[in-house]
KOLZA-212735 format. One line per 10 residues: number of its first residue (from 1); their letters; for each residue y negated, z negated, x negated of N, C-alpha, C. Coordinates in Angstrom, 3 decimals, padded with zeros to 6 digits, always signed. Last residue first. Example, Ala and Ser with C-alpha at 12.3 -4.5 7.8 and 13.67 -1.06 7.14 Angstrom:
2) SA) +002.250,-007.080,-012.850,+001.060,-007.140,-013.670,-000.030,-007.870,-012.900; +005.690,-007.800,-013.190,+004.500,-007.800,-012.300,+003.300,-007.800,-013.200
***
This chain:
270) XXXXXXXXXX) -072.210,+031.989,+056.867,-071.373,+030.873,+057.311,-069.956,+031.379,+057.550; -073.273,+033.688,+053.872,-073.023,+033.637,+055.307,-072.084,+032.499,+055.646; -073.410,+033.941,+051.169,-074.327,+032.972,+051.787,-074.097,+032.828,+053.277; -071.754,+035.938,+050.476,-071.324,+034.591,+050.139,-072.242,+033.532,+050.745; -070.768,+038.580,+052.261,-071.974,+037.842,+051.926,-071.591,+036.396,+051.680; -067.837,+040.216,+050.829,-068.733,+039.728,+051.869,-069.957,+039.046,+051.314; -065.966,+040.928,+048.933,-066.994,+041.936,+049.287,-068.019,+041.426,+050.284; -064.388,+038.645,+048.202,-064.487,+039.825,+047.345,-065.701,+040.686,+047.660; -064.570,+036.734,+050.187,-064.891,+036.344,+048.825,-065.131,+037.573,+047.940; -063.669,+038.286,+052.338,-065.056,+037.810,+052.312,-065.461,+037.388,+050.907
260) XXXXXXXXXX) -060.996,+038.728,+051.584,-061.898,+039.870,+051.776,-063.350,+039.414,+051.694; -059.935,+036.191,+051.702,-060.065,+036.838,+050.396,-061.041,+038.009,+050.482; -059.992,+035.937,+054.500,-060.771,+035.010,+053.668,-060.984,+035.589,+052.272; -058.220,+038.048,+055.272,-059.641,+038.088,+055.644,-060.516,+037.126,+054.833; -055.638,+037.162,+054.120,-056.389,+038.310,+053.626,-057.856,+038.344,+054.009; -054.282,+035.228,+055.494,-055.144,+034.790,+054.394,-056.060,+035.922,+053.921; -052.929,+036.739,+057.464,-053.652,+035.521,+057.828,-054.663,+035.115,+056.763; -051.724,+038.837,+056.160,-052.688,+039.154,+057.225,-053.494,+037.930,+057.645; -050.067,+037.412,+054.398,-051.078,+038.339,+053.884,-052.139,+038.629,+054.937; -048.345,+036.041,+056.130,-049.284,+035.284,+055.294,-050.402,+036.197,+054.784
250) XXXXXXXXXX) -046.958,+038.221,+057.252,-047.692,+037.281,+058.110,-048.741,+036.523,+057.312; -045.783,+039.373,+054.995,-046.761,+040.127,+055.758,-047.590,+039.216,+056.660; -043.958,+037.387,+054.086,-045.079,+037.826,+053.258,-046.162,+038.504,+054.092; -043.042,+034.884,+056.530,-042.817,+036.107,+055.763,-044.110,+036.557,+055.091; -042.847,+031.316,+056.113,-043.422,+032.495,+056.766,-043.201,+033.728,+055.905; -042.056,+029.027,+054.863,-041.008,+029.957,+055.283,-041.547,+031.201,+055.991; -044.439,+027.705,+054.288,-043.462,+027.927,+053.227,-042.421,+028.970,+053.610; -045.794,+027.401,+056.728,-046.304,+028.334,+055.719,-045.225,+028.679,+054.694; -045.167,+025.577,+058.699,-044.317,+026.777,+058.576,-044.792,+027.779,+057.528; -044.535,+023.508,+055.797,-044.048,+024.374,+056.866,-045.067,+024.427,+058.013
240) XXXXXXXXXX) -045.223,+023.343,+052.427,-045.689,+022.969,+053.756,-045.179,+023.992,+054.770; -044.469,+023.031,+049.663,-043.628,+023.678,+050.670,-043.954,+023.189,+052.080; -045.535,+022.213,+047.301,-045.426,+021.208,+048.358,-044.528,+021.708,+049.483; -044.925,+024.780,+046.030,-044.724,+023.477,+045.394,-044.551,+022.386,+046.443; -045.281,+027.030,+047.740,-044.142,+026.977,+046.821,-043.887,+025.606,+046.201; -047.465,+026.664,+049.552,-046.286,+027.444,+049.949,-045.078,+027.171,+049.066; -049.417,+025.053,+048.286,-048.917,+024.697,+049.617,-047.600,+025.397,+049.946; -049.774,+026.349,+045.764,-049.430,+024.926,+045.853,-048.794,+024.586,+047.196; -050.488,+028.944,+046.519,-049.278,+028.715,+045.712,-048.823,+027.263,+045.812; -052.885,+028.400,+047.870,-051.763,+029.017,+048.583,-050.450,+028.780,+047.832
230) XXXXXXXXXX) -054.435,+027.415,+045.764,-054.116,+026.549,+046.900,-052.944,+027.077,+047.706; -054.573,+029.773,+044.259,-053.897,+028.595,+043.700,-053.520,+027.617,+044.811; -056.063,+031.372,+046.046,-054.710,+031.774,+045.659,-053.931,+030.593,+045.091; -058.497,+030.000,+046.194,-057.730,+030.256,+047.418,-056.265,+030.569,+047.084; -059.294,+030.088,+043.539,-059.018,+028.790,+044.155,-058.208,+028.957,+045.445; -059.621,+032.892,+043.219,-058.607,+032.161,+042.467,-058.268,+030.821,+043.092; -061.817,+033.453,+044.837,-060.506,+034.048,+045.157,-059.399,+033.257,+044.476; -063.675,+031.971,+043.350,-063.410,+031.631,+044.747,-062.061,+032.200,+045.204; -063.628,+033.340,+040.928,-063.137,+031.965,+040.962,-062.883,+031.500,+042.395; -064.703,+035.843,+041.766,-063.369,+035.760,+041.168,-062.813,+034.344,+041.248
220) XXXXXXXXXX) -067.261,+035.196,+042.639,-066.302,+035.744,+043.593,-064.867,+035.599,+043.051; -068.360,+034.427,+040.178,-068.218,+033.459,+041.257,-067.190,+033.929,+042.281; -068.252,+036.887,+038.732,-067.523,+035.700,+038.261,-067.318,+034.659,+039.353; -069.891,+038.623,+040.454,-068.459,+038.882,+040.254,-067.712,+037.648,+039.726; -072.519,+038.706,+041.485,-071.788,+037.439,+041.431,-070.283,+037.624,+041.251; -072.626,+041.981,+043.082,-073.218,+040.835,+042.373,-072.308,+039.601,+042.445; -069.832,+044.262,+042.671,-070.847,+043.611,+043.486,-071.442,+042.446,+042.699; -067.524,+045.841,+041.806,-068.893,+046.027,+041.298,-069.952,+045.530,+042.278; -064.818,+046.111,+041.953,-065.581,+046.280,+043.195,-067.063,+046.445,+042.896; -064.174,+045.511,+039.331,-063.927,+046.875,+039.814,-064.681,+047.140,+041.112
210) XXXXXXXXXX) -064.785,+042.802,+039.319,-065.563,+043.708,+038.458,-065.380,+045.149,+038.900; -062.830,+041.837,+041.002,-064.232,+041.755,+041.436,-065.131,+042.642,+040.568; -060.546,+042.411,+039.404,-060.718,+043.026,+040.714,-062.181,+042.981,+041.163; -060.961,+040.846,+037.150,-060.797,+042.297,+036.981,-061.032,+043.008,+038.309; -060.957,+038.302,+038.324,-062.202,+038.844,+037.772,-062.117,+040.349,+037.582; -058.274,+038.191,+039.110,-059.338,+038.016,+040.104,-060.648,+038.599,+039.600; -056.691,+038.446,+036.829,-056.703,+039.537,+037.805,-057.825,+039.409,+038.824; -058.783,+036.539,+034.576,-057.544,+037.207,+034.932,-057.711,+038.265,+036.001; -060.918,+034.955,+033.989,-060.827,+036.238,+033.296,-059.618,+037.068,+033.707; -060.889,+032.645,+035.584,-062.172,+033.222,+035.190,-062.066,+034.631,+034.628
200) XXXXXXXXXX) -058.223,+032.039,+036.078,-059.153,+032.109,+037.200,-060.439,+032.843,+036.828; -057.176,+032.049,+033.487,-056.637,+032.984,+034.476,-057.623,+033.155,+035.635; -058.664,+029.964,+032.391,-058.841,+031.320,+031.863,-058.311,+032.368,+032.844; -057.680,+027.822,+033.840,-059.099,+028.174,+033.941,-059.344,+029.597,+033.463; -055.057,+027.872,+032.892,-055.317,+028.161,+034.300,-056.782,+028.525,+034.510; -055.489,+027.174,+030.211,-054.899,+028.473,+030.534,-055.161,+028.849,+031.987; -056.502,+024.603,+030.503,-057.342,+025.641,+029.902,-056.797,+027.040,+030.220; -054.260,+023.320,+031.592,-055.497,+023.400,+032.371,-056.416,+024.495,+031.829; -052.502,+023.526,+029.436,-052.183,+024.203,+030.695,-053.432,+024.362,+031.561; -053.901,+021.897,+027.653,-053.655,+023.295,+027.310,-053.329,+024.097,+028.568
190) XXXXXXXXXX) -053.836,+019.438,+028.967,-055.113,+020.118,+028.788,-054.931,+021.579,+028.427; -051.706,+018.397,+031.521,-051.791,+018.902,+030.146,-053.048,+019.745,+029.990; -051.770,+017.656,+034.180,-051.346,+016.659,+033.188,-051.501,+017.118,+031.743; -052.537,+019.732,+035.789,-053.077,+018.403,+036.101,-052.723,+017.362,+035.053; -051.159,+021.974,+034.940,-052.605,+021.907,+034.684,-053.174,+020.514,+034.922; -048.513,+022.090,+035.718,-048.821,+021.476,+034.426,-050.306,+021.254,+034.210; -048.425,+023.397,+038.194,-047.884,+022.044,+038.061,-048.407,+021.348,+036.814; -049.622,+025.881,+037.483,-050.245,+025.022,+038.487,-049.745,+023.584,+038.357; -047.854,+026.920,+035.511,-049.281,+026.719,+035.235,-049.894,+025.709,+036.188; -045.467,+026.982,+036.958,-045.554,+026.216,+035.721,-046.999,+025.931,+035.348
180) XXXXXXXXXX) -046.095,+028.751,+038.955,-045.891,+027.355,+039.314,-045.932,+026.462,+038.087; -046.250,+031.113,+037.484,-047.459,+030.607,+038.131,-047.306,+029.144,+038.524; -043.515,+031.200,+036.482,-044.685,+031.269,+035.604,-045.912,+030.653,+036.262; -041.833,+031.163,+038.663,-041.761,+030.084,+037.688,-042.985,+030.046,+036.794; -042.604,+033.602,+039.781,-042.876,+032.361,+040.508,-042.842,+031.183,+039.552; -041.685,+035.412,+037.920,-043.122,+035.276,+038.111,-043.463,+034.002,+038.869; -038.890,+034.985,+038.191,-039.561,+034.855,+036.888,-041.052,+034.622,+037.061; -038.255,+035.453,+040.954,-038.094,+034.132,+040.329,-038.872,+033.960,+039.026; -040.528,+037.071,+043.127,-039.574,+037.256,+042.031,-039.471,+035.937,+041.264; -042.576,+036.294,+044.768,-041.227,+036.234,+045.325,-040.155,+036.497,+044.267
170) XXXXXXXXXX) -044.917,+036.837,+043.461,-044.389,+035.479,+043.402,-042.978,+035.361,+043.966; -045.318,+039.489,+044.197,-045.094,+039.153,+042.789,-044.444,+037.777,+042.674; -045.792,+039.194,+046.891,-044.608,+039.951,+046.473,-044.280,+039.679,+045.016; -048.217,+037.789,+046.712,-047.040,+037.149,+047.286,-045.757,+037.877,+046.881; -049.907,+039.750,+045.564,-049.668,+038.473,+044.882,-048.406,+037.806,+045.405; -049.871,+041.794,+047.527,-049.415,+042.072,+046.159,-049.053,+040.766,+045.448; -050.973,+040.428,+049.716,-049.614,+040.980,+049.797,-049.051,+041.220,+048.405; -053.536,+039.900,+048.740,-052.634,+038.778,+049.041,-051.189,+039.266,+049.110; -054.455,+042.595,+048.511,-054.389,+041.718,+047.343,-053.421,+040.560,+047.598; -054.368,+043.558,+051.103,-053.534,+044.199,+050.072,-053.382,+043.299,+048.856
160) XXXXXXXXXX) -056.249,+041.873,+052.306,-054.854,+041.847,+052.752,-053.949,+042.442,+051.684; -058.601,+042.638,+050.883,-058.109,+041.264,+050.853,-056.640,+041.158,+051.243; -058.906,+045.347,+051.552,-058.669,+044.954,+050.154,-058.060,+043.551,+050.088; -059.526,+046.497,+053.920,-058.211,+045.857,+053.822,-057.874,+045.426,+052.388; -061.840,+047.915,+053.888,-061.829,+046.700,+054.697,-060.476,+045.984,+054.692; -061.302,+050.220,+052.390,-062.064,+049.125,+051.778,-062.002,+047.821,+052.570; -058.019,+051.631,+052.413,-059.247,+051.329,+053.165,-059.984,+050.131,+052.576; -056.963,+052.362,+048.993,-056.759,+052.178,+050.428,-058.069,+051.882,+051.111; -056.800,+050.975,+046.054,-056.355,+052.239,+046.662,-056.035,+052.012,+048.134; -057.254,+048.460,+045.074,-058.423,+049.244,+045.505,-058.026,+050.527,+046.218
150) XXXXXXXXXX) -054.730,+047.664,+044.262,-055.356,+046.970,+045.392,-056.535,+047.784,+045.946; -054.288,+049.360,+042.089,-053.382,+049.409,+043.241,-054.022,+048.765,+044.466; -056.364,+048.587,+040.359,-056.308,+049.961,+040.847,-055.423,+050.069,+042.086; -055.649,+045.917,+039.845,-056.913,+046.225,+040.522,-056.898,+047.633,+041.105; -053.213,+046.335,+038.486,-053.242,+045.584,+039.741,-054.501,+045.922,+040.526; -054.095,+047.682,+036.232,-053.207,+048.386,+037.160,-053.164,+047.676,+038.505; -055.551,+045.623,+035.062,-056.257,+046.840,+035.476,-055.416,+047.640,+036.466; -053.532,+043.803,+034.434,-054.526,+043.468,+035.460,-055.292,+044.696,+035.952; -050.286,+043.986,+033.979,-051.455,+044.791,+033.633,-052.498,+044.589,+034.731; -048.511,+041.063,+033.162,-048.995,+041.968,+034.213,-050.225,+042.703,+033.692
140) XXXXXXXXXX) -047.175,+038.652,+032.191,-046.841,+040.023,+031.768,-047.230,+041.057,+032.826; -048.968,+035.916,+031.237,-048.658,+036.706,+032.428,-048.403,+038.155,+032.021; -047.679,+033.274,+029.392,-048.415,+034.532,+029.303,-047.991,+035.435,+030.462; -046.080,+031.071,+029.417,-047.019,+031.239,+030.521,-047.896,+032.486,+030.407; -044.617,+031.063,+027.078,-043.903,+031.276,+028.348,-044.851,+031.574,+029.494; -046.546,+030.496,+025.128,-045.831,+031.775,+025.096,-045.179,+032.085,+026.440; -047.331,+027.921,+025.941,-048.325,+028.997,+025.876,-047.633,+030.357,+025.898; -044.879,+026.563,+025.653,-045.529,+026.669,+026.961,-046.529,+027.823,+026.982; -044.495,+026.702,+022.904,-043.554,+027.379,+023.795,-044.167,+027.567,+025.172; -046.562,+025.053,+022.114,-046.587,+026.466,+021.723,-045.621,+027.285,+022.570
130) XXXXXXXXXX) -045.608,+022.670,+023.201,-046.870,+023.228,+023.680,-047.000,+024.708,+023.314; -043.324,+022.215,+021.719,-043.195,+022.453,+023.160,-044.467,+023.086,+023.712; -043.647,+024.014,+018.537,-043.692,+022.844,+019.409,-043.481,+023.224,+020.874; -041.890,+026.772,+017.583,-042.581,+025.607,+017.049,-042.507,+024.441,+018.015; -040.477,+029.036,+018.376,-041.755,+028.748,+019.026,-042.505,+027.550,+018.458; -038.116,+029.477,+016.891,-038.830,+030.620,+017.466,-040.249,+030.272,+017.913; -037.406,+026.886,+016.025,-037.458,+028.003,+015.077,-038.308,+029.154,+015.625; -037.310,+025.388,+018.342,-038.370,+025.101,+017.368,-038.510,+026.250,+016.370; -035.047,+026.635,+019.393,-036.301,+026.631,+020.154,-037.469,+026.385,+019.215; -033.133,+026.034,+017.477,-033.556,+027.426,+017.639,-034.842,+027.538,+018.442
120) XXXXXXXXXX) -032.715,+023.331,+017.844,-033.370,+023.769,+016.607,-033.845,+025.217,+016.712; -031.253,+023.155,+020.225,-032.692,+022.859,+020.242,-033.420,+023.308,+018.984; -029.042,+025.957,+020.562,-029.321,+024.671,+019.954,-030.827,+024.404,+020.005; -028.585,+027.485,+023.816,-028.830,+027.514,+022.373,-029.031,+026.093,+021.875; -028.644,+027.981,+026.577,-027.381,+028.059,+025.851,-027.551,+028.145,+024.349; -030.809,+027.601,+028.170,-030.726,+028.895,+027.487,-029.414,+029.063,+026.734; -030.380,+025.000,+028.992,-030.409,+026.060,+030.007,-030.264,+027.438,+029.377; -030.582,+023.693,+026.510,-029.327,+023.649,+027.259,-029.269,+024.765,+028.301; -033.271,+024.213,+025.883,-032.200,+024.720,+025.017,-030.867,+024.751,+025.752; -034.542,+022.817,+027.942,-034.713,+024.264,+027.846,-033.592,+024.867,+027.006
110) XXXXXXXXXX) -033.747,+020.206,+027.269,-033.385,+020.777,+028.556,-033.487,+022.290,+028.551; -034.923,+019.924,+024.751,-033.467,+019.860,+024.881,-033.001,+020.467,+026.198; -037.606,+020.019,+025.414,-037.050,+021.093,+024.592,-035.536,+021.106,+024.703; -038.370,+019.195,+028.835,-038.015,+018.819,+027.464,-037.452,+020.032,+026.722; -040.711,+018.580,+031.429,-039.852,+019.536,+030.720,-039.602,+019.043,+029.300; -042.600,+016.987,+032.574,-041.219,+016.799,+032.980,-040.231,+017.715,+032.294; -045.044,+017.899,+031.568,-044.557,+016.575,+031.181,-043.087,+016.379,+031.505; -045.245,+020.482,+032.786,-045.201,+020.328,+031.334,-044.584,+018.987,+030.941; -042.988,+021.011,+035.622,-044.272,+020.852,+034.966,-044.107,+020.620,+033.474; -040.565,+021.532,+036.845,-040.833,+020.153,+036.429,-042.230,+019.945,+035.841
100) XXXXXXXXXX) -040.449,+024.229,+037.608,-039.814,+023.217,+038.452,-040.266,+021.798,+038.127; -041.878,+025.619,+035.639,-042.190,+025.840,+037.040,-041.632,+024.755,+037.939; -040.626,+024.781,+033.322,-042.032,+024.426,+033.523,-042.427,+024.604,+034.991; -038.085,+025.957,+033.844,-038.233,+024.510,+033.702,-039.676,+024.065,+033.922; -038.665,+028.724,+033.965,-038.016,+028.038,+035.083,-038.251,+026.539,+035.023; -039.782,+029.134,+031.448,-040.568,+029.416,+032.658,-039.981,+028.690,+033.866; -037.590,+028.442,+029.805,-038.823,+027.649,+029.761,-039.663,+027.882,+031.010; -035.736,+030.429,+030.364,-035.403,+029.042,+030.694,-036.648,+028.168,+030.717; -037.195,+032.613,+029.358,-036.819,+032.578,+030.773,-036.489,+031.149,+031.206; -037.402,+031.882,+026.637,-038.606,+032.051,+027.456,-038.278,+031.964,+028.946
90) XXXXXXXXXX) -034.686,+031.892,+025.900,-035.464,+030.653,+025.802,-036.707,+030.745,+026.678; -034.035,+034.560,+026.275,-033.355,+033.540,+027.065,-034.130,+032.231,+027.049; -035.713,+035.781,+024.354,-035.909,+036.068,+025.770,-035.248,+035.033,+026.659; -034.603,+034.772,+021.995,-035.994,+034.464,+022.337,-036.257,+034.688,+023.823; -032.017,+035.896,+022.028,-032.199,+034.453,+022.120,-033.607,+034.102,+022.554; -031.424,+038.507,+021.612,-031.937,+038.165,+022.941,-032.158,+036.669,+023.098; -030.499,+038.605,+019.009,-031.720,+039.330,+019.320,-032.272,+038.982,+020.697; -029.525,+035.202,+018.284,-029.277,+036.624,+018.381,-030.562,+037.274,+018.858; -028.060,+032.151,+017.232,-029.228,+032.978,+017.437,-028.870,+034.447,+017.457; -025.024,+031.118,+018.995,-025.890,+031.240,+017.823,-027.096,+032.115,+018.154
80) XXXXXXXXXX) -024.468,+028.943,+021.815,-024.513,+030.282,+021.238,-025.396,+030.307,+019.996; -022.837,+025.749,+021.352,-023.844,+026.632,+021.912,-023.879,+027.955,+021.171; -019.245,+025.412,+020.842,-020.597,+024.909,+021.023,-021.528,+025.956,+021.578; -017.463,+027.652,+018.649,-017.529,+026.579,+019.621,-018.975,+026.175,+019.776; -015.478,+030.148,+017.341,-016.798,+029.778,+017.802,-016.700,+028.671,+018.840; -013.064,+031.116,+016.320,-013.527,+029.811,+015.878,-014.894,+029.424,+016.385; -013.744,+034.607,+016.143,-012.831,+033.490,+016.155,-013.549,+032.217,+015.743; -015.421,+036.767,+015.923,-015.423,+036.063,+017.202,-014.558,+034.819,+017.190; -015.314,+038.230,+013.579,-016.559,+037.553,+013.869,-016.567,+036.766,+015.164; -013.080,+040.717,+014.703,-013.798,+040.083,+013.601,-015.083,+039.436,+014.078
70) XXXXXXXXXX) -010.850,+039.865,+017.240,-012.007,+040.688,+016.898,-012.779,+040.002,+015.788; -007.451,+039.778,+017.113,-008.647,+038.980,+016.925,-009.777,+039.883,+016.499; -005.219,+041.340,+017.166,-005.715,+040.851,+018.439,-006.963,+039.992,+018.326; -003.979,+040.340,+014.039,-003.877,+041.283,+015.146,-004.374,+040.612,+016.423; -006.280,+039.199,+011.633,-005.130,+038.975,+012.485,-005.149,+039.925,+013.668; -008.570,+039.436,+010.205,-007.612,+040.526,+010.073,-006.374,+040.320,+010.916; -010.130,+037.213,+010.558,-010.637,+038.444,+011.146,-009.639,+039.582,+011.071; -008.837,+035.169,+009.090,-008.727,+035.204,+010.557,-009.148,+036.521,+011.154; -007.146,+036.589,+006.220,-008.338,+035.989,+006.837,-008.238,+036.112,+008.346; -003.754,+035.788,+005.463,-004.751,+036.767,+005.900,-005.964,+036.047,+006.467
60) XXXXXXXXXX) -002.335,+034.468,+002.566,-002.840,+034.200,+003.917,-003.908,+035.215,+004.268; +000.241,+036.085,+000.873,-001.180,+035.769,+000.901,-001.624,+035.555,+002.346; +003.344,+034.610,+000.391,+002.566,+035.611,+001.136,+001.108,+035.173,+001.214; +004.813,+034.108,-002.742,+004.110,+033.512,-001.594,+003.227,+034.552,-000.930; +007.646,+036.141,-003.517,+006.278,+035.689,-003.821,+005.612,+035.124,-002.564; +010.844,+034.712,-002.795,+009.861,+035.787,-002.673,+008.490,+035.249,-003.039; +013.804,+033.801,-004.369,+012.484,+033.357,-003.944,+011.526,+034.538,-003.917; +016.830,+035.155,-003.084,+015.817,+035.033,-004.136,+014.498,+034.554,-003.560; +018.632,+035.633,-001.170,+018.225,+034.243,-001.342,+017.184,+034.068,-002.417; +019.257,+038.261,-001.262,+018.457,+037.810,-000.117,+017.951,+036.407,-000.281
50) XXXXXXXXXX) +020.797,+038.271,-003.542,+019.498,+038.955,-003.581,+018.609,+038.481,-002.452; +022.982,+036.840,-002.607,+022.183,+036.288,-003.704,+020.809,+036.926,-003.742; +023.877,+038.559,-000.657,+023.404,+037.241,-000.262,+022.535,+036.636,-001.338; +024.551,+040.747,-002.236,+023.522,+040.912,-001.199,+022.958,+039.571,-000.788; +026.556,+039.734,-003.911,+025.276,+040.157,-004.504,+024.181,+040.258,-003.456; +028.173,+036.738,-002.669,+028.004,+038.189,-002.774,+026.624,+038.541,-003.282; +028.644,+033.892,-004.786,+028.060,+034.494,-003.574,+027.957,+035.985,-003.750; +031.653,+032.807,-006.148,+030.393,+033.500,-006.419,+029.882,+034.138,-005.132; +032.909,+029.717,-004.831,+033.015,+031.160,-005.099,+031.650,+031.765,-005.321; +032.240,+026.701,-006.666,+032.212,+027.492,-005.419,+032.374,+028.939,-005.771
40) XXXXXXXXXX) +032.949,+025.474,-009.107,+032.530,+024.652,-007.983,+032.582,+025.403,-006.676; +033.422,+027.346,-011.003,+034.541,+026.543,-010.546,+034.202,+025.774,-009.292; +030.911,+028.414,-011.323,+032.005,+029.293,-010.916,+033.162,+028.487,-010.385; +029.329,+026.307,-012.175,+029.021,+026.912,-010.876,+030.172,+027.754,-010.394; +031.443,+023.725,-013.618,+030.540,+024.872,-013.696,+030.320,+025.419,-012.320; +031.414,+020.164,-013.375,+031.999,+021.469,-013.131,+030.947,+022.549,-013.281; +031.786,+017.245,-015.334,+030.883,+018.188,-014.699,+031.530,+019.538,-014.586; +034.200,+014.765,-014.538,+033.690,+015.796,-015.463,+032.841,+016.802,-014.702; +033.105,+011.657,-013.127,+033.858,+012.914,-013.003,+033.303,+013.930,-013.962; +031.879,+009.203,-013.067,+032.550,+009.567,-014.307,+033.379,+010.854,-014.203
30) XXXXXXXXXX) +031.906,+009.238,-009.527,+031.532,+008.549,-010.782,+032.436,+008.984,-011.933; +031.531,+012.484,-008.060,+032.248,+011.214,-008.198,+031.856,+010.551,-009.499; +028.493,+013.845,-006.726,+029.534,+013.820,-007.768,+030.199,+012.458,-007.812; +027.874,+014.959,-003.425,+027.610,+013.976,-004.484,+028.775,+013.895,-005.467; +027.720,+018.461,-003.007,+028.342,+017.175,-002.661,+028.047,+016.193,-003.771; +026.088,+021.194,-001.813,+026.082,+020.200,-002.882,+026.691,+018.908,-002.356; +026.743,+024.646,-001.243,+026.638,+023.247,-000.768,+026.732,+022.292,-001.949; +024.592,+027.254,-002.632,+025.890,+026.588,-002.487,+025.691,+025.182,-001.924; +022.113,+028.352,-003.034,+022.817,+028.689,-001.800,+024.146,+027.972,-001.642; +021.085,+027.590,-005.483,+020.373,+027.124,-004.287,+021.166,+027.351,-003.025
20) XXXXXXXXXX) +022.713,+028.863,-007.342,+022.712,+027.395,-007.265,+022.121,+026.904,-005.951; +022.075,+031.496,-006.914,+023.449,+031.052,-006.738,+023.515,+029.538,-006.588; +019.318,+031.438,-007.509,+019.774,+031.810,-006.168,+021.185,+031.323,-005.929; +019.244,+030.719,-010.226,+018.637,+029.825,-009.244,+019.126,+030.135,-007.840; +020.445,+032.987,-011.369,+021.058,+031.681,-011.524,+020.555,+030.702,-010.486; +018.586,+034.970,-010.632,+019.980,+035.062,-010.211,+020.658,+033.709,-010.305; +016.174,+034.074,-011.873,+016.241,+034.132,-010.405,+017.677,+034.179,-009.923; +016.680,+034.261,-014.598,+016.436,+032.947,-014.002,+016.594,+032.975,-012.504; +019.220,+035.998,-016.106,+018.119,+036.177,-015.153,+017.859,+034.856,-014.463; +020.378,+033.796,-018.542,+020.234,+035.184,-018.118,+019.001,+035.344,-017.265
10) XXXXXXXXXX) +020.176,+031.102,-018.933,+020.144,+031.951,-020.127,+019.980,+033.400,-019.759; +020.482,+029.801,-016.613,+019.127,+030.001,-017.087,+019.056,+030.858,-018.313; +022.825,+029.182,-015.265,+022.474,+030.583,-015.471,+021.102,+030.802,-016.024; +021.943,+026.234,-013.466,+022.926,+027.151,-014.059,+022.328,+028.517,-014.268; +019.765,+023.638,-014.278,+019.912,+024.876,-013.541,+020.935,+025.765,-014.208; +019.520,+021.484,-015.970,+020.300,+021.285,-014.754,+020.543,+022.560,-014.021; +017.785,+022.218,-017.975,+019.205,+022.184,-018.290,+020.069,+021.978,-017.075; +015.321,+021.818,-016.852,+015.807,+023.199,-016.995,+017.288,+023.217,-017.273; +015.638,+019.010,-014.598,+015.227,+019.671,-015.830,+015.791,+021.056,-015.884; +014.311,+017.677,-011.625,+015.435,+018.364,-012.277,+014.913,+019.085,-013.507
***
């Protein structure tokens, strides 16, 4: 439609357009003389004309300003974005996965899915799967505090107290996943094997034998370590019964005397 088709364009453009827009339109008869807006229909009341005026287009509000929508929460789909606790969730998922499947049976995608993040975030925080394994298998225990707690008590019960402490630690899911991840993975991954060797040679076993201050502390530490690793394998990985379901105190009192001999006994005795 051209400007000449709109009535009232010589005055207020909006008033003329409103009157024209609100009237009914019938098709014109052939060769019929053109009628004016006044002759064609009664003039619309001023209120109706004013109400029919075109209003400026309403600016679209950003999603965050809509009522009932919390800014920054709309439109989220898929896995969770990175946040301050993302690293902790990835580590927890990695410990569980390495503990259940070992190094070879664990995938970055599986860890990411368990943590609720994109696999790219796993690589962002830790690099490779092997680097993630090293970070996840770090034992968050103060070895000196462990030695002090085990040494506090009758000297002839050090072995029982040590086994009790270790078993109680393993009963927590996070710590169990950690030690089982090391034990499962050591047979197939050299980095895991090196970490387990370091735990046996320099970890809580050596700290304890050094605190006892008897000859052959390194040998005593590795002997204790082999006993503890074997216990972890039989009780938690292979789940040999009735050892797997025995209570902590029963196992501590049964295994404790062997640990006691490794720690303070004569290693040359039968």
